[in-house]
C-alpha positions as CSV (number, residue, x, y, z in Angstrom):
1,M,18.7,-19.0,-8.9
2,T,19.3,-21.4,-11.6
3,D,22.1,-21.2,-14.1
4,V,20.7,-18.0,-15.6
5,D,24.1,-16.7,-16.4
6,L,25.6,-17.1,-13.1
7,A,28.2,-14.4,-13.1
8,G,25.6,-11.6,-14.0
9,A,23.1,-12.9,-11.6
10,A,25.6,-12.7,-8.9
11,E,26.2,-9.0,-9.8
12,G,22.6,-8.3,-10.1
13,A,21.8,-9.7,-6.7
14,A,24.5,-8.0,-5.1
15,A,23.5,-4.7,-6.7
16,G,19.9,-5.3,-5.9
17,A,20.6,-6.2,-2.2
18,A,23.0,-3.2,-1.9
19,E,20.0,-1.0,-2.9
20,G,17.9,0.5,-0.1
21,A,14.7,2.6,0.1
22,A,12.5,5.3,1.0
23,A,9.0,6.5,-0.2
24,G,5.5,7.9,-0.2
25,A,3.0,10.3,1.6
26,A,0.7,9.8,4.6
27,E,-3.0,9.9,3.5
28,G,-3.9,13.4,2.4
29,A,-0.2,14.4,1.8
30,G,1.5,15.3,-1.4
31,A,2.0,11.6,-2.5
32,G,-1.6,11.2,-1.7
33,A,-2.7,13.9,-3.9
34,A,-0.4,12.9,-6.5
35,A,-1.9,9.3,-6.5
36,E,-5.3,10.6,-7.7
37,R,-3.6,10.8,-11.2
38,M,-2.9,7.4,-12.9
39,P,-0.2,8.0,-15.6
40,A,0.3,6.6,-19.0
41,D,-1.8,3.5,-20.1
42,R,1.1,1.7,-21.8
43,A,2.4,-1.1,-19.3
44,A,5.7,-1.2,-18.1
45,I,5.2,-4.4,-16.4
46,E,2.6,-7.4,-17.5
47,L,2.4,-10.5,-15.4
48,A,0.3,-13.2,-17.1
49,G,-0.7,-16.3,-15.0
50,V,2.3,-16.1,-12.9
51,S,2.8,-19.1,-10.2
52,K,5.5,-19.8,-7.9
53,S,5.9,-22.7,-5.4
54,F,8.6,-23.6,-2.8
55,G,8.8,-27.1,-1.3
56,G,5.2,-28.2,-2.6
57,T,3.9,-25.0,-1.0
58,T,2.1,-22.7,-3.6
59,I,3.1,-19.0,-2.8
60,L,1.5,-17.5,-6.0
61,D,-1.1,-19.0,-8.1
62,R,-1.7,-17.7,-11.4
63,V,-1.2,-14.2,-10.7
64,S,-2.1,-11.7,-13.7
65,L,-1.1,-7.6,-13.2
66,S,-0.4,-4.7,-15.5
67,V,1.4,-1.8,-14.2
68,P,1.3,1.3,-16.3
69,E,4.4,3.0,-17.4
70,G,5.5,5.8,-14.9
71,S,2.9,4.9,-12.2
72,R,3.1,3.6,-8.7
73,T,1.5,0.6,-7.9
74,V,1.5,-0.8,-4.4
75,I,0.9,-4.6,-3.5
76,V,-0.7,-5.0,-0.1
77,G,-1.2,-8.2,1.7
78,S,-0.6,-9.7,5.1
79,S,2.7,-11.4,6.2
80,G,3.0,-14.6,4.2
81,S,0.6,-13.3,1.2
82,G,3.5,-13.7,-1.4
83,K,4.3,-9.9,-1.9
84,T,8.3,-10.1,-1.5
85,T,8.1,-13.3,-3.9
86,L,6.5,-11.3,-6.4
87,L,8.8,-8.5,-6.3
88,R,11.7,-11.2,-6.5
89,L,10.2,-12.8,-9.7
90,I,9.9,-9.4,-11.4
91,S,13.5,-8.6,-10.7
92,G,14.9,-11.7,-11.6
93,F,16.0,-13.0,-8.3
94,E,13.4,-16.1,-8.8
95,L,11.9,-17.5,-11.9
96,P,8.3,-18.4,-12.2
97,D,7.0,-21.9,-12.4
98,A,4.4,-20.8,-14.9
99,G,3.4,-17.8,-16.5
100,T,5.0,-14.8,-18.2
101,I,6.6,-11.6,-17.1
102,T,7.3,-8.6,-19.5
103,V,9.0,-5.5,-18.5
104,N,8.9,-2.4,-21.0
105,G,7.8,-4.6,-23.7
106,R,10.5,-7.3,-23.3
107,L,9.5,-10.8,-22.5
108,V,11.9,-11.4,-19.2
109,A,10.7,-14.6,-17.9
110,G,8.6,-17.5,-19.1
111,P,9.1,-20.2,-22.0
112,G,12.2,-19.8,-23.7
113,A,13.0,-16.5,-21.7
114,Q,15.3,-16.0,-18.8
115,V,16.8,-12.7,-18.6
116,A,19.4,-12.1,-15.7
117,A,18.4,-9.9,-12.9
118,H,21.2,-7.3,-14.0
119,R,20.0,-7.1,-17.4
120,R,16.3,-6.0,-16.9
121,E,17.1,-2.4,-16.1
122,I,15.2,-2.5,-12.6
123,G,16.2,-1.2,-9.3
124,Y,15.7,-3.1,-6.2
125,V,15.3,-1.6,-2.8
126,A,15.4,-3.9,0.1
127,Q,13.6,-3.8,3.3
128,D,16.8,-2.6,5.5
129,G,18.4,-0.4,2.7
130,A,21.6,-2.8,2.9
131,L,24.0,0.0,2.9
132,F,27.8,-1.1,3.1
133,P,28.8,0.0,6.5
134,H,32.5,0.3,5.7
135,L,31.9,2.8,3.0
136,T,31.1,6.3,3.0
137,V,27.9,7.6,1.6
138,G,29.6,8.7,-1.6
139,Q,31.3,5.2,-1.8
140,N,27.8,3.4,-1.6
141,I,26.3,5.7,-4.2
142,A,29.3,5.3,-6.5
143,F,28.8,1.4,-6.2
144,G,25.9,1.7,-8.2
145,L,27.2,3.8,-11.1
146,G,27.9,2.3,-14.4
147,P,31.4,1.1,-15.3
148,A,32.2,4.2,-17.2
149,L,31.8,6.6,-14.3
150,R,33.0,4.1,-12.0
151,G,36.4,4.0,-13.9
152,G,36.2,7.7,-14.6
153,T,37.9,10.4,-13.0
154,R,37.5,11.5,-9.3
155,R,35.7,14.5,-10.4
156,E,33.2,12.9,-12.5
157,R,32.3,10.6,-9.7
158,K,32.0,13.3,-7.3
159,K,29.7,15.1,-9.6
160,A,27.5,12.1,-10.2
161,V,27.2,11.4,-6.7
162,A,26.2,14.9,-5.6
163,E,23.6,15.0,-8.5
164,L,22.3,11.8,-7.0
165,L,22.1,13.1,-3.6
166,G,20.3,16.2,-4.8
167,M,17.6,13.9,-6.4
168,V,16.7,12.3,-2.9
169,S,16.9,15.7,-1.3
170,L,20.1,15.5,0.6
171,D,23.0,17.9,0.5
172,P,26.2,16.9,-1.3
173,G,28.1,17.0,2.0
174,F,26.4,13.8,3.1
175,A,28.9,11.9,0.8
176,D,31.6,12.0,3.4
177,R,29.4,10.5,6.1
178,R,29.4,7.1,7.2
179,P,26.0,5.0,7.2
180,D,26.1,4.9,11.2
181,E,25.9,8.7,11.0
182,L,22.7,8.9,9.5
183,S,19.0,8.8,10.5
184,G,17.1,5.8,9.4
185,G,15.3,7.9,6.9
186,Q,18.5,9.4,5.6
187,Q,19.8,5.9,5.1
188,Q,16.9,4.9,3.1
189,R,17.3,7.9,0.7
190,V,20.8,7.2,0.1
191,A,19.8,3.5,-0.7
192,L,17.4,4.9,-3.1
193,A,20.1,7.1,-4.7
194,R,22.3,4.1,-5.1
195,A,19.3,2.3,-6.9
196,L,18.7,5.4,-9.0
197,A,22.4,5.5,-10.0
198,R,21.9,2.3,-12.4
199,R,19.2,4.5,-14.0
200,P,16.4,1.9,-13.7
201,K,13.4,2.2,-15.8
202,V,11.5,0.3,-13.1
203,M,12.1,0.6,-9.4
204,L,11.0,-2.2,-6.7
205,L,10.5,-1.2,-3.2
206,D,10.2,-4.2,-0.7
207,E,8.5,-2.6,2.5
208,P,11.6,0.1,2.8
209,F,9.7,2.2,5.5
210,S,8.6,-0.4,7.9
211,S,11.5,0.2,10.3
212,L,11.0,4.0,10.5
213,D,8.9,5.6,13.1
214,A,5.4,7.1,12.0
215,G,6.6,10.6,11.5
216,L,9.8,9.8,9.9
217,R,8.1,7.1,7.5
218,A,5.4,9.5,6.1
219,A,8.3,12.4,5.3
220,T,10.5,9.6,3.9
221,R,7.5,8.2,1.6
222,D,6.8,12.0,0.4
223,I,10.4,12.5,-0.7
224,V,10.8,9.2,-2.5
225,A,7.4,9.5,-3.9
226,A,8.3,12.8,-5.5
227,T,12.1,11.7,-6.5
228,L,10.5,8.6,-8.6
229,E,7.9,10.5,-10.0
230,R,10.4,13.6,-11.3
231,A,12.4,10.8,-12.9
232,G,9.3,9.2,-14.4
233,I,10.1,5.8,-13.0
234,T,7.6,3.0,-12.9
235,T,7.8,1.8,-9.1
236,V,6.3,-1.0,-7.5
237,L,6.1,-1.0,-3.8
238,V,5.0,-4.1,-1.5
239,T,3.7,-3.4,2.1
240,H,1.5,-4.9,4.8
241,D,0.7,-1.3,5.9
242,Q,-2.9,-0.2,4.7
243,A,-2.5,3.5,5.0
244,E,0.9,3.5,3.3
245,A,-0.6,1.6,0.5
246,M,-3.5,3.7,0.0
247,S,-1.4,7.2,0.1
248,F,1.3,6.1,-2.1
249,A,-0.5,4.3,-5.0
250,H,-1.8,5.2,-8.2
251,Q,-2.9,1.5,-8.3
252,L,-3.5,-0.7,-5.6
253,A,-3.5,-4.4,-5.7
254,V,-4.7,-6.6,-2.7
255,L,-2.8,-10.0,-2.4
256,R,-4.4,-12.8,-0.2
257,D,-3.1,-16.2,-0.2
258,G,-1.2,-16.0,-3.3
259,H,-4.1,-14.5,-5.4
260,L,-4.9,-10.8,-6.4
261,G,-8.2,-10.3,-4.8
262,Q,-8.8,-6.7,-6.3
263,V,-7.0,-4.2,-8.3
264,G,-8.0,-0.5,-8.9
265,S,-7.4,3.0,-7.8
266,P,-7.1,3.2,-3.9
267,R,-10.5,5.2,-3.7
268,E,-12.3,2.3,-5.6
269,V,-10.9,-0.3,-3.6
270,Y,-11.4,1.5,-0.3
271,W,-15.0,2.5,-1.0
272,R,-16.0,-0.4,-3.2
273,P,-14.3,-3.5,-2.1
274,V,-15.3,-6.9,-4.0
275,D,-15.6,-8.7,-0.5
276,L,-15.8,-8.1,3.0
277,F,-12.2,-9.4,3.6
278,T,-10.9,-6.6,1.3
279,A,-13.1,-3.9,3.1
280,R,-11.9,-5.1,6.5
281,F,-8.2,-5.5,5.5
282,L,-7.8,-1.8,4.2
283,G,-9.7,-0.4,7.3
284,D,-12.5,-0.5,9.9
285,A,-15.8,-1.4,8.6
286,V,-19.1,-1.3,9.9
287,V,-21.4,-4.2,8.4
288,L,-24.9,-4.5,9.2
289,P,-27.7,-7.1,8.1
290,A,-30.2,-5.1,5.7
291,S,-33.0,-5.4,3.4
292,I,-32.3,-4.1,-0.2
293,G,-34.7,-2.6,-2.5
294,D,-34.9,0.4,-5.1
295,G,-31.3,1.5,-4.3
296,V,-31.9,1.7,-0.4
297,A,-31.2,-0.5,2.4
298,S,-33.2,-0.9,5.5
299,C,-30.9,-1.7,8.6
300,A,-30.4,-0.8,12.2
301,L,-29.2,2.9,11.0
302,G,-32.7,3.3,9.2
303,Q,-32.7,4.0,5.4
304,V,-29.3,4.0,3.8
305,S,-28.4,4.6,0.0
306,V,-26.7,1.7,-1.6
307,A,-24.2,1.7,-4.6
308,P,-25.5,0.2,-7.6
309,T,-26.2,-3.6,-7.0
310,T,-28.3,-6.6,-8.3
311,L,-29.1,-7.8,-4.9
312,H,-32.4,-7.4,-3.5
313,G,-34.1,-8.4,-0.2
314,D,-31.8,-9.8,2.7
315,A,-28.3,-9.0,2.3
316,C,-25.6,-6.9,4.4
317,I,-24.0,-3.5,3.9
318,M,-20.7,-2.3,4.7
319,L,-20.0,1.6,5.7
320,R,-16.6,3.1,6.7
321,P,-16.9,4.6,10.1
322,E,-16.4,7.9,9.1
323,Q,-19.6,7.8,7.1
324,I,-21.5,7.7,10.3
325,V,-22.3,11.2,11.8
326,V,-23.0,11.3,15.5
327,E,-24.5,14.2,17.3
328,P,-25.8,14.8,20.9
329,C,-29.5,13.9,21.6
330,D,-31.9,16.7,22.5
331,A,-33.0,16.9,26.1
332,D,-36.2,14.8,25.5
333,G,-33.7,12.0,24.0
334,T,-34.5,12.5,20.4
335,G,-32.2,13.9,17.7
336,T,-32.0,14.7,13.9
337,G,-30.6,11.3,12.9
338,T,-32.2,8.3,11.7
339,C,-31.8,6.4,14.9
340,T,-30.5,6.8,18.6
341,G,-28.0,5.3,20.9
342,Q,-25.8,5.4,23.9
343,V,-21.9,5.7,23.8
344,E,-20.4,2.7,25.4
345,A,-16.9,3.3,24.9
346,V,-14.2,6.2,23.8
347,D,-11.0,5.4,22.6
348,F,-8.9,8.4,22.2
349,Y,-6.3,8.6,19.3
350,G,-5.3,12.2,19.4
351,A,-6.7,13.7,16.1
352,E,-9.5,11.2,16.2
353,V,-11.5,9.4,18.6
354,Q,-13.6,6.0,18.2
355,L,-16.9,5.6,19.8
356,A,-18.6,2.2,20.6
357,V,-22.3,3.1,20.3
358,R,-25.2,0.8,21.3
359,L,-28.2,1.4,18.9
360,H,-31.7,1.7,20.3
361,V,-33.8,-0.2,17.6
362,P,-37.1,-1.4,19.1
363,G,-37.7,-5.0,17.9
364,S,-34.1,-5.5,16.4
365,P,-31.3,-7.5,17.9
366,E,-28.7,-5.3,20.0
367,T,-26.2,-3.7,17.6
368,I,-23.1,-1.9,18.5
369,V,-21.3,0.2,15.9
370,H,-17.7,1.8,15.8
371,V,-17.8,5.3,14.6
372,R,-15.1,8.0,14.4
373,Q,-15.1,11.6,15.2
374,H,-12.7,14.5,15.4
375,G,-10.6,14.3,18.4
376,T,-11.8,17.7,19.8
377,T,-15.2,16.2,20.4
378,G,-16.4,16.3,23.9
379,T,-18.6,12.8,23.7
380,V,-18.5,10.8,26.9
381,V,-19.1,7.2,27.9
382,G,-23.0,7.1,28.7
383,S,-23.9,9.9,26.4
384,R,-27.1,9.7,24.2
385,V,-26.6,10.4,20.7
386,S,-28.3,10.6,17.4
387,L,-26.7,8.8,14.5
388,R,-27.3,8.9,10.5
389,A,-25.3,7.6,7.7
390,R,-24.0,9.8,4.9
391,G,-22.8,8.6,1.4
392,T,-23.5,5.3,0.0
393,A,-22.9,1.9,1.6
394,T,-21.7,-1.2,-0.5
395,A,-24.0,-4.2,-0.4
396,F,-22.9,-7.8,-0.2
397,A,-24.9,-11.1,-0.1
398,A,-26.4,-11.9,3.3
399,A,-23.9,-15.2,3.6
400,A,-20.9,-12.7,3.9
401,L,-22.3,-11.6,7.2
402,A,-21.0,-14.7,8.5
403,T,-17.3,-13.7,7.7
404,A,-17.8,-10.0,8.8
405,H,-16.0,-10.6,12.1
406,R,-13.3,-12.4,10.8
407,H,-10.8,-9.4,10.7
408,P,-7.8,-10.4,8.4
409,S,-5.4,-8.1,10.0
410,P,-5.7,-5.1,12.4
411,P,-6.1,-1.7,10.3
412,A,-3.2,0.8,10.4
413,A,-3.3,3.2,13.2
414,R,-4.7,6.4,12.1
């Protein structure tokens, strides 16, 4: 960091590094339901044309983003896309090369403005939580208290720590434990309590759940999401986990090679991606060549409705695997769907199975589609099945089909 009030920056960095994490909900859980409601329209964070380079390498290029007050915004992207750099710019641990950053109506970075990290009223929760191993839970949380309470009586500090533990759904008795006596999820919640002790207006979470196993990760996200929502704290989470991003966010921003590719609600970005890269980054996608006319696409699956588009003629369409209904064929090899096929592979994931189905379309190139069904299905390799699409597809220009198999990152396990 430059000479932006070095003493203050050091204090801010220490407090920021010390602050740990926890958050959200698995898809369909409590946080996912809450994510349907976008809070107030007033922006708590505004980034305008923000750029940052290191050693001649551009990490962020003219990024603009508005984060509504009281909302949860998730920035999702693959490793190296610039997610953590963006958080560090908002927090004040780095300064932008160009552009401006406004937090709660105050210009904190830009021409003529360099507000130190500890003066931005921002909590920062690092990926590993960064609890002090030689301090108790209570002492770790007390570290985040303001000077008035840190210098107050023992009873006042104990009461403040107990209240903060309660905010993250931990019993006051945890105050006397050491960090190594806690589970990973408990450590992240203690780190969040310490960050909350500073009473921030904005909370930044840097992949705080990545080290937790799947079950604990979902439960911890639920607790953190509920805690932050009750406190009315604007939150920005960065992650490379697509399912985590969609379940936690009110607003989802896809970061690719230093640029924001798309910003919108999780449903909008998942179901109506602006390009095939975004579609395939956020989950499995069935991409088929098609001919479009009058709101309908003709493709290997038959006639499929498409979302409003200006495209006509040759194009390609994108469906999610869960949009394709698969049913056993009748004894004569026919069915109620728009086409038939044969199951080539079955991958079992517990609650779901993924089927690879070779379509039988006379006069058309061989096509294999991947679809998902409930794990209770009895479909086996070699089964003849009938298929049909439900809902609407998203259309893209025919040229996009050339990139359809360049998967940017494996989708999160479901």
